[in-house]
A tleap script that builds the chain and sets N, CA, C and O, in Angstrom:
source leaprc.protein.ff14SB
mol = sequence {
  NMET LYS ALA THR ILE GLU ILE ASP CYS THR
  PRO ASP GLU LEU ARG ALA THR MET GLY LEU
  PRO ASP VAL LYS PRO LEU GLN ALA ASN LEU
  MET LYS ASP LEU GLU ASN ARG MET LYS ASP
  ALA ALA ASP ARG MET SER PRO GLU ASN ILE
  ILE LYS SER TRP PHE SER LEU LEU PRO ILE
  GLN SER GLU GLN ILE ARG ASN LEU MET ASN
  ALA MET MET PRO GLY GLY THR LYS SER THR
  SER ALA THR ASP SER SER LYS GLU CLYS
}
set mol.1.N position { 18.115 40.475 68.894 }
set mol.1.CA position { 18.490 40.164 70.236 }
set mol.1.C position { 18.486 38.653 70.410 }
set mol.1.O position { 17.614 37.952 69.897 }
set mol.2.N position { 19.471 38.171 71.139 }
set mol.2.CA position { 19.632 36.749 71.337 }
set mol.2.C position { 19.729 36.493 72.835 }
set mol.2.O position { 20.504 37.141 73.538 }
set mol.3.N position { 18.932 35.539 73.313 }
set mol.3.CA position { 18.942 35.203 74.737 }
set mol.3.C position { 19.178 33.708 74.878 }
set mol.3.O position { 18.603 32.912 74.136 }
set mol.4.N position { 20.000 33.335 75.806 }
set mol.4.CA position { 20.280 31.927 76.080 }
set mol.4.C position { 19.927 31.642 77.529 }
set mol.4.O position { 20.352 32.349 78.443 }
set mol.5.N position { 19.135 30.585 77.721 }
set mol.5.CA position { 18.774 30.168 79.069 }
set mol.5.C position { 19.345 28.776 79.282 }
set mol.5.O position { 19.099 27.870 78.486 }
set mol.6.N position { 20.090 28.610 80.334 }
set mol.6.CA position { 20.665 27.317 80.653 }
set mol.6.C position { 20.028 26.826 81.942 }
set mol.6.O position { 20.068 27.508 82.966 }
set mol.7.N position { 19.438 25.631 81.882 }
set mol.7.CA position { 18.782 25.053 83.053 }
set mol.7.C position { 19.597 23.831 83.470 }
set mol.7.O position { 19.844 22.932 82.666 }
set mol.8.N position { 19.998 23.812 84.697 }
set mol.8.CA position { 20.788 22.704 85.235 }
set mol.8.C position { 19.912 21.929 86.217 }
set mol.8.O position { 19.752 22.325 87.372 }
set mol.9.N position { 19.347 20.815 85.738 }
set mol.9.CA position { 18.517 19.988 86.606 }
set mol.9.C position { 18.575 18.541 86.119 }
set mol.9.O position { 19.000 18.265 84.997 }
set mol.10.N position { 18.151 17.648 86.962 }
set mol.10.CA position { 18.128 16.229 86.604 }
set mol.10.C position { 16.869 15.946 85.783 }
set mol.10.O position { 15.927 16.738 85.803 }
set mol.11.N position { 16.848 14.845 85.077 }
set mol.11.CA position { 15.634 14.495 84.340 }
set mol.11.C position { 14.403 14.370 85.239 }
set mol.11.O position { 13.297 14.732 84.838 }
set mol.12.N position { 14.599 13.856 86.454 }
set mol.12.CA position { 13.470 13.737 87.384 }
set mol.12.C position { 12.929 15.114 87.781 }
set mol.12.O position { 11.716 15.312 87.856 }
set mol.13.N position { 13.829 16.054 88.031 }
set mol.13.CA position { 13.402 17.404 88.392 }
set mol.13.C position { 12.673 18.076 87.237 }
set mol.13.O position { 11.663 18.747 87.450 }
set mol.14.N position { 13.168 17.906 86.028 }
set mol.14.CA position { 12.514 18.503 84.866 }
set mol.14.C position { 11.138 17.880 84.638 }
set mol.14.O position { 10.175 18.581 84.327 }
set mol.15.N position { 11.054 16.552 84.796 }
set mol.15.CA position { 9.771 15.871 84.628 }
set mol.15.C position { 8.758 16.392 85.642 }
set mol.15.O position { 7.606 16.644 85.289 }
set mol.16.N position { 9.169 16.554 86.888 }
set mol.16.CA position { 8.260 17.067 87.921 }
set mol.16.C position { 7.867 18.511 87.633 }
set mol.16.O position { 6.718 18.897 87.850 }
set mol.17.N position { 8.816 19.313 87.144 }
set mol.17.CA position { 8.529 20.719 86.840 }
set mol.17.C position { 7.511 20.839 85.715 }
set mol.17.O position { 6.635 21.703 85.755 }
set mol.18.N position { 7.625 19.979 84.718 }
set mol.18.CA position { 6.707 20.034 83.579 }
set mol.18.C position { 5.390 19.325 83.857 }
set mol.18.O position { 4.472 19.390 83.039 }
set mol.19.N position { 5.278 18.640 85.012 }
set mol.19.CA position { 4.026 17.983 85.374 }
set mol.19.C position { 3.852 16.617 84.738 }
set mol.19.O position { 2.738 16.095 84.691 }
set mol.20.N position { 4.930 16.030 84.250 }
set mol.20.CA position { 4.840 14.698 83.645 }
set mol.20.C position { 4.854 13.630 84.736 }
set mol.20.O position { 5.446 13.832 85.796 }
set mol.21.N position { 4.203 12.492 84.478 }
set mol.21.CA position { 4.133 11.454 85.516 }
set mol.21.C position { 5.479 10.736 85.685 }
set mol.21.O position { 6.287 10.669 84.758 }
set mol.22.N position { 5.692 10.208 86.878 }
set mol.22.CA position { 6.878 9.417 87.157 }
set mol.22.C position { 6.610 7.994 86.681 }
set mol.22.O position { 5.740 7.314 87.226 }
set mol.23.N position { 7.336 7.543 85.685 }
set mol.23.CA position { 7.088 6.233 85.087 }
set mol.23.C position { 8.093 5.177 85.549 }
set mol.23.O position { 8.099 4.062 85.027 }
set mol.24.N position { 8.934 5.511 86.514 }
set mol.24.CA position { 9.936 4.550 86.986 }
set mol.24.C position { 9.315 3.278 87.565 }
set mol.24.O position { 9.792 2.189 87.244 }
set mol.25.N position { 8.263 3.360 88.412 }
set mol.25.CA position { 7.667 2.111 88.921 }
set mol.25.C position { 7.061 1.260 87.802 }
set mol.25.O position { 7.185 0.035 87.819 }
set mol.26.N position { 6.416 1.896 86.843 }
set mol.26.CA position { 5.834 1.171 85.718 }
set mol.26.C position { 6.933 0.500 84.897 }
set mol.26.O position { 6.804 -0.664 84.518 }
set mol.27.N position { 7.991 1.217 84.628 }
set mol.27.CA position { 9.096 0.667 83.860 }
set mol.27.C position { 9.754 -0.495 84.613 }
set mol.27.O position { 10.107 -1.503 84.000 }
set mol.28.N position { 9.919 -0.367 85.917 }
set mol.28.CA position { 10.516 -1.445 86.709 }
set mol.28.C position { 9.659 -2.702 86.656 }
set mol.28.O position { 10.182 -3.808 86.517 }
set mol.29.N position { 8.320 -2.532 86.770 }
set mol.29.CA position { 7.421 -3.690 86.689 }
set mol.29.C position { 7.475 -4.341 85.318 }
set mol.29.O position { 7.512 -5.567 85.209 }
set mol.30.N position { 7.478 -3.522 84.271 }
set mol.30.CA position { 7.529 -4.079 82.920 }
set mol.30.C position { 8.848 -4.806 82.660 }
set mol.30.O position { 8.865 -5.859 82.023 }
set mol.31.N position { 9.937 -4.248 83.149 }
set mol.31.CA position { 11.238 -4.898 82.962 }
set mol.31.C position { 11.311 -6.219 83.721 }
set mol.31.O position { 11.886 -7.186 83.220 }
set mol.32.N position { 10.735 -6.274 84.922 }
set mol.32.CA position { 10.702 -7.520 85.695 }
set mol.32.C position { 9.872 -8.573 84.964 }
set mol.32.O position { 10.262 -9.738 84.897 }
set mol.33.N position { 8.723 -8.160 84.416 }
set mol.33.CA position { 7.874 -9.074 83.655 }
set mol.33.C position { 8.598 -9.574 82.403 }
set mol.33.O position { 8.534 -10.759 82.076 }
set mol.34.N position { 9.276 -8.678 81.715 }
set mol.34.CA position { 10.038 -9.059 80.522 }
set mol.34.C position { 11.151 -10.037 80.875 }
set mol.34.O position { 11.397 -10.999 80.147 }
set mol.35.N position { 11.818 -9.787 81.988 }
set mol.35.CA position { 12.888 -10.682 82.429 }
set mol.35.C position { 12.339 -12.078 82.730 }
set mol.35.O position { 12.946 -13.077 82.344 }
set mol.36.N position { 11.200 -12.151 83.415 }
set mol.36.CA position { 10.580 -13.447 83.720 }
set mol.36.C position { 10.179 -14.183 82.449 }
set mol.36.O position { 10.385 -15.391 82.337 }
set mol.37.N position { 9.610 -13.463 81.496 }
set mol.37.CA position { 9.207 -14.094 80.232 }
set mol.37.C position { 10.413 -14.620 79.465 }
set mol.37.O position { 10.359 -15.701 78.880 }
set mol.38.N position { 11.498 -13.857 79.468 }
set mol.38.CA position { 12.699 -14.290 78.765 }
set mol.38.C position { 13.306 -15.525 79.431 }
set mol.38.O position { 13.779 -16.430 78.743 }
set mol.39.N position { 13.296 -15.566 80.765 }
set mol.39.CA position { 13.799 -16.745 81.472 }
set mol.39.C position { 12.950 -17.966 81.171 }
set mol.39.O position { 13.482 -19.054 80.952 }
set mol.40.N position { 11.616 -17.795 81.159 }
set mol.40.CA position { 10.724 -18.916 80.842 }
set mol.40.C position { 10.962 -19.421 79.427 }
set mol.40.O position { 10.990 -20.629 79.192 }
set mol.41.N position { 11.130 -18.506 78.490 }
set mol.41.CA position { 11.384 -18.902 77.107 }
set mol.41.C position { 12.722 -19.617 76.987 }
set mol.41.O position { 12.838 -20.596 76.249 }
set mol.42.N position { 13.724 -19.142 77.698 }
set mol.42.CA position { 15.035 -19.799 77.663 }
set mol.42.C position { 14.953 -21.191 78.277 }
set mol.42.O position { 15.600 -22.118 77.790 }
set mol.43.N position { 14.166 -21.349 79.342 }
set mol.43.CA position { 13.999 -22.668 79.953 }
set mol.43.C position { 13.287 -23.628 79.003 }
set mol.43.O position { 13.644 -24.803 78.918 }
set mol.44.N position { 12.287 -23.127 78.292 }
set mol.44.CA position { 11.564 -23.982 77.342 }
set mol.44.C position { 12.447 -24.394 76.169 }
set mol.44.O position { 12.243 -25.454 75.576 }
set mol.45.N position { 13.422 -23.560 75.837 }
set mol.45.CA position { 14.270 -23.853 74.689 }
set mol.45.C position { 15.565 -24.569 75.069 }
set mol.45.O position { 16.445 -24.729 74.224 }
set mol.46.N position { 15.696 -25.000 76.316 }
set mol.46.CA position { 16.889 -25.739 76.712 }
set mol.46.C position { 16.869 -27.097 76.001 }
set mol.46.O position { 15.797 -27.653 75.766 }
set mol.47.N position { 18.027 -27.624 75.665 }
set mol.47.CA position { 18.064 -28.912 74.951 }
set mol.47.C position { 17.325 -30.023 75.691 }
set mol.47.O position { 16.656 -30.847 75.067 }
set mol.48.N position { 17.441 -30.048 76.999 }
set mol.48.CA position { 16.768 -31.097 77.770 }
set mol.48.C position { 15.253 -31.023 77.604 }
set mol.48.O position { 14.606 -32.047 77.385 }
set mol.49.N position { 14.683 -29.824 77.706 }
set mol.49.CA position { 13.234 -29.673 77.570 }
set mol.49.C position { 12.756 -29.924 76.147 }
set mol.49.O position { 11.665 -30.456 75.947 }
set mol.50.N position { 13.562 -29.546 75.154 }
set mol.50.CA position { 13.179 -29.816 73.765 }
set mol.50.C position { 13.119 -31.311 73.521 }
set mol.50.O position { 12.172 -31.804 72.909 }
set mol.51.N position { 14.125 -32.040 73.996 }
set mol.51.CA position { 14.144 -33.492 73.803 }
set mol.51.C position { 12.978 -34.136 74.539 }
set mol.51.O position { 12.339 -35.046 74.010 }
set mol.52.N position { 12.692 -33.672 75.757 }
set mol.52.CA position { 11.549 -34.215 76.504 }
set mol.52.C position { 10.252 -33.999 75.731 }
set mol.52.O position { 9.412 -34.896 75.669 }
set mol.53.N position { 10.085 -32.828 75.147 }
set mol.53.CA position { 8.840 -32.559 74.414 }
set mol.53.C position { 8.759 -33.394 73.148 }
set mol.53.O position { 7.676 -33.848 72.779 }
set mol.54.N position { 9.893 -33.608 72.469 }
set mol.54.CA position { 9.881 -34.448 71.269 }
set mol.54.C position { 9.529 -35.882 71.624 }
set mol.54.O position { 8.712 -36.513 70.952 }
set mol.55.N position { 10.150 -36.400 72.690 }
set mol.55.CA position { 9.926 -37.797 73.036 }
set mol.55.C position { 8.556 -38.023 73.650 }
set mol.55.O position { 8.049 -39.144 73.613 }
set mol.56.N position { 7.950 -37.003 74.206 }
set mol.56.CA position { 6.608 -37.184 74.752 }
set mol.56.C position { 5.584 -37.324 73.623 }
set mol.56.O position { 4.496 -37.860 73.835 }
set mol.57.N position { 5.928 -36.847 72.433 }
set mol.57.CA position { 5.014 -36.967 71.301 }
set mol.57.C position { 5.087 -38.340 70.642 }
set mol.57.O position { 4.159 -38.750 69.944 }
set mol.58.N position { 6.189 -39.044 70.864 }
set mol.58.CA position { 6.372 -40.346 70.232 }
set mol.58.C position { 5.726 -41.438 71.081 }
set mol.58.O position { 5.891 -41.454 72.301 }
set mol.59.N position { 4.991 -42.349 70.444 }
set mol.59.CA position { 4.311 -43.401 71.212 }
set mol.59.C position { 5.196 -44.611 71.511 }
set mol.59.O position { 4.670 -45.660 71.883 }
set mol.60.N position { 6.498 -44.506 71.366 }
set mol.60.CA position { 7.362 -45.658 71.593 }
set mol.60.C position { 8.060 -45.546 72.937 }
set mol.60.O position { 8.150 -44.463 73.515 }
set mol.61.N position { 8.550 -46.666 73.423 }
set mol.61.CA position { 9.185 -46.741 74.732 }
set mol.61.C position { 10.560 -46.089 74.728 }
set mol.61.O position { 11.176 -45.927 73.674 }
set mol.62.N position { 11.034 -45.719 75.904 }
set mol.62.CA position { 12.334 -45.043 76.015 }
set mol.62.C position { 13.472 -45.948 75.565 }
set mol.62.O position { 14.454 -45.460 75.004 }
set mol.63.N position { 13.365 -47.251 75.795 }
set mol.63.CA position { 14.425 -48.172 75.343 }
set mol.63.C position { 14.454 -48.230 73.815 }
set mol.63.O position { 15.529 -48.315 73.220 }
set mol.64.N position { 13.308 -48.187 73.193 }
set mol.64.CA position { 13.273 -48.176 71.736 }
set mol.64.C position { 13.872 -46.886 71.193 }
set mol.64.O position { 14.535 -46.902 70.157 }
set mol.65.N position { 13.649 -45.781 71.872 }
set mol.65.CA position { 14.242 -44.503 71.466 }
set mol.65.C position { 15.757 -44.593 71.575 }
set mol.65.O position { 16.482 -44.173 70.673 }
set mol.66.N position { 16.231 -45.149 72.700 }
set mol.66.CA position { 17.671 -45.309 72.895 }
set mol.66.C position { 18.265 -46.187 71.797 }
set mol.66.O position { 19.328 -45.877 71.260 }
set mol.67.N position { 17.584 -47.274 71.463 }
set mol.67.CA position { 18.063 -48.158 70.392 }
set mol.67.C position { 18.082 -47.436 69.048 }
set mol.67.O position { 19.007 -47.616 68.256 }
set mol.68.N position { 17.075 -46.630 68.796 }
set mol.68.CA position { 17.016 -45.857 67.554 }
set mol.68.C position { 18.163 -44.863 67.492 }
set mol.68.O position { 18.814 -44.734 66.456 }
set mol.69.N position { 18.418 -44.160 68.591 }
set mol.69.CA position { 19.531 -43.206 68.631 }
set mol.69.C position { 20.868 -43.909 68.430 }
set mol.69.O position { 21.729 -43.418 67.701 }
set mol.70.N position { 21.041 -45.066 69.081 }
set mol.70.CA position { 22.287 -45.819 68.916 }
set mol.70.C position { 22.467 -46.282 67.477 }
set mol.70.O position { 23.584 -46.292 66.961 }
set mol.71.N position { 21.389 -46.658 66.837 }
set mol.71.CA position { 21.477 -47.113 65.443 }
set mol.71.C position { 21.829 -45.959 64.510 }
set mol.71.O position { 22.505 -46.161 63.502 }
set mol.72.N position { 21.373 -44.747 64.841 }
set mol.72.CA position { 21.649 -43.595 63.987 }
set mol.72.C position { 23.057 -43.047 64.183 }
set mol.72.O position { 23.609 -42.423 63.277 }
set mol.73.N position { 23.640 -43.270 65.352 }
set mol.73.CA position { 24.983 -42.759 65.633 }
set mol.73.C position { 26.029 -43.664 64.980 }
set mol.73.O position { 25.925 -44.888 65.049 }
set mol.74.N position { 27.027 -43.065 64.353 }
set mol.74.CA position { 28.104 -43.899 63.816 }
set mol.74.C position { 28.864 -44.549 64.964 }
set mol.74.O position { 29.238 -43.886 65.932 }
set mol.75.N position { 29.085 -45.849 64.846 }
set mol.75.CA position { 29.782 -46.571 65.896 }
set mol.75.C position { 28.896 -46.874 67.078 }
set mol.75.O position { 29.388 -47.242 68.144 }
set mol.76.N position { 27.589 -46.727 66.907 }
set mol.76.CA position { 26.654 -47.001 68.000 }
set mol.76.C position { 26.621 -48.479 68.302 }
set mol.76.O position { 26.939 -49.299 67.441 }
set mol.77.N position { 26.242 -48.824 69.507 }
set mol.77.CA position { 26.199 -50.224 69.903 }
set mol.77.C position { 24.980 -50.880 69.286 }
set mol.77.O position { 23.909 -50.280 69.195 }
set mol.78.N position { 25.157 -52.097 68.873 }
set mol.78.CA position { 24.035 -52.860 68.329 }
set mol.78.C position { 23.218 -53.405 69.483 }
set mol.78.O position { 23.769 -53.923 70.455 }
set mol.79.N position { 21.923 -53.288 69.377 }
set mol.79.CA position { 21.069 -53.822 70.441 }
set mol.79.C position { 20.163 -54.861 69.839 }
set mol.79.O position { 19.858 -54.843 68.647 }
set mol.80.N position { 19.741 -55.763 70.687 }
set mol.80.CA position { 18.834 -56.798 70.234 }
set mol.80.C position { 17.447 -56.442 70.720 }
set mol.80.O position { 17.188 -56.375 71.922 }
set mol.81.N position { 16.578 -56.221 69.789 }
set mol.81.CA position { 15.187 -55.948 70.135 }
set mol.81.C position { 14.322 -56.949 69.401 }
set mol.81.O position { 14.833 -57.830 68.710 }
set mol.82.N position { 13.041 -56.822 69.544 }
set mol.82.CA position { 12.110 -57.751 68.917 }
set mol.82.C position { 12.240 -57.704 67.400 }
set mol.82.O position { 12.121 -58.738 66.742 }
set mol.83.N position { 12.479 -56.533 66.838 }
set mol.83.CA position { 12.597 -56.424 65.392 }
set mol.83.C position { 13.909 -57.011 64.910 }
set mol.83.O position { 13.955 -57.581 63.820 }
set mol.84.N position { 15.004 -56.888 65.704 }
set mol.84.CA position { 16.279 -57.459 65.311 }
set mol.84.C position { 16.212 -58.986 65.345 }
set mol.84.O position { 16.756 -59.644 64.458 }
set mol.85.N position { 15.553 -59.557 66.353 }
set mol.85.CA position { 15.488 -61.003 66.462 }
set mol.85.C position { 14.599 -61.593 65.370 }
set mol.85.O position { 14.801 -62.739 64.969 }
set mol.86.N position { 13.625 -60.837 64.885 }
set mol.86.CA position { 12.778 -61.349 63.802 }
set mol.86.C position { 13.539 -61.374 62.490 }
set mol.86.O position { 13.253 -62.208 61.631 }
set mol.87.N position { 14.515 -60.468 62.314 }
set mol.87.CA position { 15.316 -60.466 61.098 }
set mol.87.C position { 16.277 -61.637 61.052 }
set mol.87.O position { 16.626 -62.115 59.972 }
set mol.88.N position { 16.715 -62.111 62.240 }
set mol.88.CA position { 17.670 -63.208 62.287 }
set mol.88.C position { 17.026 -64.513 61.902 }
set mol.88.O position { 17.731 -65.414 61.448 }
set mol.89.N position { 15.739 -64.669 62.055 }
set mol.89.CA position { 15.060 -65.956 61.777 }
set mol.89.C position { 14.921 -66.228 60.343 }
set mol.89.O position { 14.375 -67.263 59.961 }
savepdb mol mol.pdb
quit
């Protein structure tokens, strides 16, 4: 003998019928927390913030950094700093 039972209900109705807890509020909170963490991580990894963190570790002045960047770039402008003027003497 073969019997087939077809139940037509939503997942929420089946969960309530079986006595399982409603996890939608928990899932919504976790997803919101995950979204906030991902946004924070993306903000920390923005090029502007990465450069700020790199330059905050260097003990040199911002003008010296600019001069260093210009010297490393092809076609960069030549700047006169204390080290350049000492080479000319």
